[in-house]
N, CA, C and O of each residue as an XYZ file, in Angstrom:
364
protein
N      32.640    -30.881      4.402
C      31.354    -30.754      5.052
C      30.373    -31.664      4.317
O      30.301    -31.626      3.089
N      29.614    -32.483      5.053
C      28.655    -33.391      4.440
C      27.432    -32.651      3.933
O      27.214    -31.479      4.240
N      26.635    -33.373      3.140
C      25.428    -32.774      2.582
C      24.473    -32.302      3.671
O      23.863    -31.240      3.543
N      24.340    -33.082      4.743
C      23.428    -32.713      5.825
C      23.890    -31.434      6.499
O      23.074    -30.560      6.789
N      25.177    -31.311      6.751
C      25.716    -30.114      7.392
C      25.544    -28.895      6.484
O      25.196    -27.807      6.944
N      25.794    -29.094      5.190
C      25.629    -27.997      4.235
C      24.173    -27.540      4.175
O      23.900    -26.340      4.151
N      23.243    -28.486      4.150
C      21.821    -28.161      4.103
C      21.404    -27.431      5.364
O      20.699    -26.425      5.296
N      21.837    -27.930      6.517
C      21.487    -27.281      7.780
C      22.043    -25.869      7.820
O      21.339    -24.938      8.211
N      23.294    -25.698      7.422
C      23.913    -24.377      7.421
C      23.150    -23.422      6.505
O      22.927    -22.264      6.859
N      22.750    -23.906      5.331
C      22.015    -23.078      4.379
C      20.679    -22.656      4.975
O      20.291    -21.494      4.856
N      19.967    -23.586      5.619
C      18.665    -23.266      6.192
C      18.798    -22.316      7.375
O      17.950    -21.445      7.570
N      19.848    -22.474      8.159
C      20.052    -21.563      9.275
C      20.272    -20.146      8.779
O      19.716    -19.205      9.346
N      21.073    -19.970      7.729
C      21.336    -18.623      7.230
C      20.101    -18.046      6.544
O      19.896    -16.832      6.559
N      19.257    -18.924      5.927
C      18.036    -18.451      5.283
C      17.039    -17.912      6.296
O      16.250    -17.023      5.976
N      17.065    -18.438      7.513
C      16.099    -18.000      8.517
C      16.613    -16.815      9.331
O      15.892    -16.310     10.191
N      17.823    -16.366      9.084
C      18.386    -15.213      9.788
C      17.649    -13.954      9.346
O      17.735    -13.575      8.178
N      16.920    -13.292     10.261
C      16.148    -12.104      9.880
C      17.014    -10.987      9.291
O      16.573    -10.276      8.388
N      18.218    -10.832      9.785
C      19.089     -9.784      9.262
C      19.503    -10.084      7.821
O      19.568     -9.182      6.987
N      19.778    -11.342      7.538
C      20.144    -11.726      6.178
C      18.957    -11.523      5.243
O      19.127    -11.060      4.114
N      17.761    -11.865      5.704
C      16.559    -11.689      4.879
C      16.307    -10.203      4.617
O      15.972     -9.821      3.495
N      16.461     -9.379      5.625
C      16.260     -7.938      5.449
C      17.291     -7.360      4.477
O      16.960     -6.520      3.640
N      18.531     -7.811      4.591
C      19.578     -7.341      3.682
C      19.249     -7.748      2.246
O      19.455     -6.971      1.314
N      18.741     -8.959      2.071
C      18.382     -9.419      0.731
C      17.197     -8.624      0.186
O      17.163     -8.299     -1.000
N      16.227     -8.311      1.043
C      15.089     -7.497      0.607
C      15.549     -6.099      0.188
O      15.050     -5.553     -0.796
N      16.495     -5.520      0.926
C      17.031     -4.206      0.553
C      17.737     -4.288     -0.793
O      17.606     -3.387     -1.622
N      18.478     -5.356     -1.012
C      19.183     -5.548     -2.292
C      18.181     -5.653     -3.440
O      18.385     -5.058     -4.498
N      17.119     -6.395     -3.239
C      16.094     -6.524     -4.276
C      15.428     -5.176     -4.532
O      15.157     -4.838     -5.684
N      15.161     -4.405     -3.490
C      14.570     -3.074     -3.655
C      15.502     -2.161     -4.456
O      15.039     -1.374     -5.282
N      16.808     -2.263     -4.214
C      17.781     -1.475     -4.994
C      17.746     -1.877     -6.466
O      17.795     -1.024     -7.352
N      17.663     -3.172     -6.717
C      17.589     -3.658     -8.098
C      16.302     -3.164     -8.746
O      16.318     -2.720     -9.894
N      15.179     -3.237     -8.017
C      13.908     -2.739     -8.548
C      13.995     -1.253     -8.882
O      13.487     -0.822     -9.917
N      14.633     -0.469     -8.019
C      14.807      0.967     -8.296
C      15.592      1.179     -9.583
O      15.253      2.046    -10.388
N      16.640      0.388     -9.775
C      17.445      0.505    -10.998
C      16.623      0.122    -12.225
O      16.714      0.775    -13.264
N      15.822     -0.934    -12.107
C      14.974     -1.353    -13.227
C      13.987     -0.252    -13.585
O      13.788      0.042    -14.764
N      13.368      0.358    -12.585
C      12.407      1.443    -12.827
C      13.092      2.609    -13.527
O      12.553      3.165    -14.484
N      14.280      2.982    -13.053
C      15.019      4.077    -13.704
C      15.326      3.726    -15.156
O      15.149      4.558    -16.046
N      15.779      2.513    -15.395
C      16.103      2.092    -16.759
C      14.861      2.050    -17.644
O      14.926      2.408    -18.820
N      13.740      1.619    -17.091
C      12.513      1.588    -17.882
C      12.075      2.996    -18.260
O      11.614      3.223    -19.378
N      12.214      3.939    -17.339
C      11.879      5.339    -17.665
C      12.824      5.878    -18.732
O      12.390      6.581    -19.644
N      14.103      5.559    -18.628
C      15.080      5.990    -19.613
C      14.774      5.372    -20.967
O      14.851      6.048    -21.993
N      14.427      4.088    -20.974
C      14.100      3.399    -22.227
C      12.854      4.011    -22.873
O      12.815      4.210    -24.087
N      11.837      4.310    -22.058
C      10.606      4.899    -22.573
C      10.883      6.264    -23.214
O      10.354      6.568    -24.283
N      11.695      7.067    -22.573
C      12.045      8.377    -23.135
C      12.822      8.222    -24.436
O      12.574      8.951    -25.396
N      13.760      7.281    -24.476
C      14.538      7.049    -25.697
C      13.639      6.546    -26.818
O      13.823      6.923    -27.976
N      12.670      5.700    -26.486
C      11.743      5.185    -27.477
C      10.872      6.308    -28.043
O      10.617      6.354    -29.247
N      10.424      7.202    -27.180
C       9.623      8.345    -27.644
C      10.445      9.216    -28.583
O       9.936      9.674    -29.606
N      11.687      9.447    -28.252
C      12.577     10.257    -29.106
C      12.786      9.568    -30.454
O      12.769     10.224    -31.496
N      12.983      8.247    -30.438
C      13.166      7.494    -31.672
C      11.932      7.612    -32.559
O      12.056      7.814    -33.767
N      10.755      7.490    -31.978
C       9.535      7.627    -32.767
C       9.416      9.023    -33.361
O       9.000      9.173    -34.510
N       9.773     10.040    -32.598
C       9.742     11.417    -33.102
C      10.689     11.568    -34.289
O      10.343     12.192    -35.293
N      11.880     10.996    -34.168
C      12.848     11.068    -35.264
C      12.351     10.334    -36.505
O      12.526     10.819    -37.623
N      11.743      9.190    -36.322
C      11.219      8.434    -37.466
C      10.169      9.248    -38.215
O      10.220      9.375    -39.439
N       9.222      9.795    -37.465
C       8.143     10.573    -38.079
C       8.706     11.813    -38.770
O       8.265     12.165    -39.865
N       9.668     12.472    -38.146
C      10.268     13.680    -38.726
C      10.961     13.389    -40.050
O      11.103     14.276    -40.892
N      11.390     12.152    -40.230
C      12.068     11.774    -41.473
C      11.141     11.030    -42.433
O      11.595     10.400    -43.389
N       9.840     11.111    -42.166
C       8.870     10.532    -43.076
C       8.686      9.032    -42.975
O       8.107      8.417    -43.871
N       9.163      8.441    -41.913
C       9.024      6.995    -41.719
C       7.837      6.713    -40.800
O       7.355      7.609    -40.108
N       7.372      5.474    -40.795
C       6.302      5.120    -39.846
C       6.789      5.314    -38.405
O       7.982      5.234    -38.110
N       5.841      5.566    -37.543
C       6.160      5.799    -36.129
C       6.876      4.597    -35.519
O       7.756      4.762    -34.674
N       6.508      3.404    -35.938
C       7.110      2.189    -35.384
C       7.729      1.362    -36.502
O       7.258      1.380    -37.639
N       8.774      0.649    -36.167
C       9.439     -0.251    -37.113
C       9.218     -1.680    -36.613
O       9.886     -2.135    -35.685
N       8.276     -2.374    -37.239
C       7.904     -3.701    -36.758
C       9.047     -4.703    -36.808
O       9.146     -5.564    -35.934
N       9.906     -4.610    -37.809
C      11.031     -5.555    -37.871
C      11.972     -5.345    -36.684
O      12.491     -6.308    -36.121
N      12.185     -4.110    -36.315
C      13.041     -3.819    -35.158
C      12.364     -4.308    -33.871
O      13.010     -4.913    -33.015
N      11.057     -4.039    -33.741
C      10.340     -4.482    -32.551
C      10.359     -6.009    -32.442
O      10.497     -6.553    -31.347
N      10.221     -6.699    -33.579
C      10.296     -8.161    -33.558
C      11.673     -8.637    -33.126
O      11.785     -9.650    -32.435
N      12.715     -7.931    -33.518
C      14.064     -8.326    -33.082
C      14.228     -8.125    -31.576
O      14.932     -8.894    -30.922
N      13.580     -7.096    -31.024
C      13.606     -6.879    -29.569
C      12.922     -8.053    -28.874
O      13.437     -8.590    -27.893
N      11.765     -8.443    -29.386
C      11.025     -9.561    -28.794
C      11.845    -10.844    -28.849
O      11.919    -11.580    -27.864
N      12.455    -11.111    -29.989
C      13.293    -12.321    -30.116
C      14.464    -12.283    -29.139
O      14.799    -13.298    -28.528
N      15.076    -11.129    -28.994
C      16.227    -11.009    -28.077
C      15.811    -11.311    -26.639
O      16.485    -12.065    -25.938
N      14.705    -10.724    -26.207
C      14.248    -10.957    -24.837
C      13.878    -12.426    -24.627
O      14.171    -12.994    -23.575
N      13.237    -13.040    -25.620
C      12.878    -14.452    -25.496
C      14.135    -15.316    -25.437
O      14.214    -16.252    -24.640
N      15.110    -15.003    -26.275
C      16.355    -15.774    -26.297
C      17.073    -15.675    -24.949
O      17.582    -16.674    -24.439
N      17.112    -14.487    -24.382
C      17.855    -14.268    -23.140
C      17.096    -14.694    -21.884
O      17.715    -15.114    -20.907
N      15.754    -14.592    -21.895
C      14.973    -14.817    -20.681
C      13.952    -15.940    -20.790
O      13.220    -16.214    -19.839
N      13.901    -16.588    -21.947
C      12.924    -17.651    -22.125
C      11.546    -17.075    -22.435
O      11.415    -15.880    -22.697
N      10.519    -17.926    -22.405
C       9.170    -17.476    -22.759
C       8.685    -16.228    -21.997
O       8.032    -15.382    -22.606
N       8.975    -16.078    -20.694
C       8.545    -14.849    -20.020
C       9.198    -13.586    -20.615
O       8.672    -12.483    -20.469
N      10.335    -13.760    -21.277
C      10.992    -12.627    -21.921
C      10.139    -12.020    -23.009
O      10.201    -10.813    -23.246
N       9.335    -12.847    -23.684
C       8.427    -12.340    -24.707
C       7.429    -11.377    -24.083
O       7.193    -10.289    -24.609
N       6.843    -11.782    -22.959
C       5.875    -10.915    -22.269
C       6.526     -9.610    -21.825
O       5.938     -8.537    -21.958
N       7.738     -9.709    -21.300
C       8.445     -8.513    -20.851
C       8.725     -7.577    -22.019
O       8.519     -6.368    -21.905
N       9.191     -8.119    -23.135
C       9.478     -7.293    -24.315
C       8.216     -6.602    -24.812
O       8.246     -5.417    -25.144
N       7.109     -7.331    -24.863
C       5.858     -6.726    -25.320
C       5.420     -5.601    -24.383
O       4.933     -4.563    -24.832
N       5.594     -5.811    -23.101
C       5.261     -4.773    -22.124
C       6.142     -3.536    -22.345
O       5.638     -2.413    -22.361
N       7.432     -3.735    -22.514
C       8.336     -2.611    -22.730
C       7.998     -1.861    -24.009
O       8.060     -0.632    -24.045
N       7.642     -2.591    -25.055
C       7.309     -1.940    -26.318
C       6.005     -1.150    -26.230
O       5.806     -0.197    -26.983
N       5.130     -1.533    -25.329
C       3.869     -0.786    -25.135
C       4.053      0.448    -24.258
O       3.201      1.336    -24.254
N       5.151      0.512    -23.518
C       5.351      1.605    -22.555
C       5.888      2.858    -23.234
O       7.054      3.216    -23.072
N       5.043      3.502    -23.978
C       5.450      4.757    -24.613
C       4.442      5.822    -24.329
O       4.601      6.958    -24.777
């Protein structure tokens, strides 16, 4: 198949309303999973802070939080830093 045929085929499928609706449903499912995971992460973070305080440690461990930020940046690029900071604030 030539480049022109491939491009035309791709554009035809992109304009298919059923395909677009299916993709929107898929994205909504992914968003639901992200929301569930963020709630789970927030609860786990709250529990971790409770455990730290109960053992006489500071509520937050900055070296650990910095490693989270570095990981998100490494995996997602510069926007990963913003995402990590947002997640760390969600407690």
